[in-house]
N, C-alpha and C positions, 0 to 999 in steps of 0.2 A: 513126840512125833510132829513133824512139820507138815503143815498143810500147804496146799498150793497157793491159796490166797495170801498166806503169810510170806511165802517166797517172793511172790510178785511184789508185795508191799516193801519188802526188804530191798529188792532191786531198785524199785522206784525211789526209795529214800536215799539209797547210796548214790544214785544218779543226781538227785537234787543236791546232795551234799557236795558232790564234785563240781557241779555248776556254780554253787554259791562260793566255793573256794576259788574258782577261777575268776569270778567277778570281783572278789574281795582283794586280789593280789595283782592288779595290773601294774602297780608301781614297782613291784619287785621283779617283774619280767624286764630284761634288758633287750633293747633292740640290737639287731645284728650290727656289728662293727667291722669295718675293713681294717686290717692290721696296718700300722704305719709303714711297715716295710713294703707292702704292696703298693701303697700310694707313692712312696719314694721311687719304686721301680717304674711305675707308670709315668711319673714326671720325667725321670731320666730317659725313658724310651722316647717320650715326646720330644725332648731336647735333642737327642741323637737323631731322630727322624727329621726335625727341622734343619739341623746341621747338614745332613746328607742332601736334603732338598736344595739348600742354598749352594752347596758345593756343586751339585749337578747343574744348576742354573749358571753358576760361574763358569764352569767348564764348557757349557754349550753356547756361550756368547760368541758372536761373530768376531773373528780375529782380523785385524787389518794387515794388508800386505806391507812389505817394506816400502814400496813406492807410495802407498797411501800415507804411511807414517811420515815419509820425507816431505810429501806435498803438504801435509798438515803443518809441518814445522817451518815451512818457508814463509817469509814475510809476505804481506799482501802485495807489495809493489812488485816483487819477483813474479808472483802469480799473475798480476796484471800484465807484466811484460810478456809472459808466455801466451796469454790470451791475445794480446795485441799482435804478436808475431804470427799467430795462427790466422788472424783476420787480415793481415797486411796484403797478401796477394789479391784478395777480393777488392780491397780498397783501391789498389793500383789499377786493376782492371776497370773499375767504375770510373776512375779519373781519366783513363785513356778513352773510354767511350764518351765521356762528357767533352773531352777535348776534340774528338772527331765530330761531334754534333754541334760544336760552338759556332762555326761559320754559318751553318744553316740557321741557327737561332738569331745571329746578328743580322743576316739577310732578312729574316722575317720581321725583325724590329724596324729595319729601314723601310720596308714595304708598309708597315703599319704607320710609321711616321709620315710617309709620303701620302698615304690615303686618308690621313686624319682630317685635313681641311675639307675634303669632299664629304666625308661622313658627318662632320660638324654642320656643314651647310644643309645637309638633308634634314637635320633637326629643325623644327619650327621655332621661331622666336630667338634664334641665335644670330647676333649681329656680327659685323666685321670687327668691332671692338673686342668682343669676347674671343673671336677667332685669333686675333693678334696676341692676346694674353695667353691663349693655349699654345701658340707657336713658340712664344718665349719660354713657357714652362717646359715644353718638350724639347 
């Protein structure tokens, strides 16, 4: 006949035996391994994903119009001529304005030249000798 304390001792001993077995065999337990097929599938999916991303970036780039492509292929001198042609009317207008104001500027220079001796005399310490030199220079 089995007594209750014997049953308890048997259960305790069997638990201890199980614990000692699990401590003694850690080398025999293998860690979980991922199958090589799963790794290969993951690498393949990553490569395909990167390829799709590159293709999307390539397709979304800004395309140049035909005119932009032609202008880029023109030599620099032709481009310079086009820019010069665009600014030519402004230059002609500026030259005509300068030509119209030229007589006024010449008149101002003659007035300045005529008033120079009077202005030089107003300066202290300027003699007639220096005044003659200035007249020759101007």
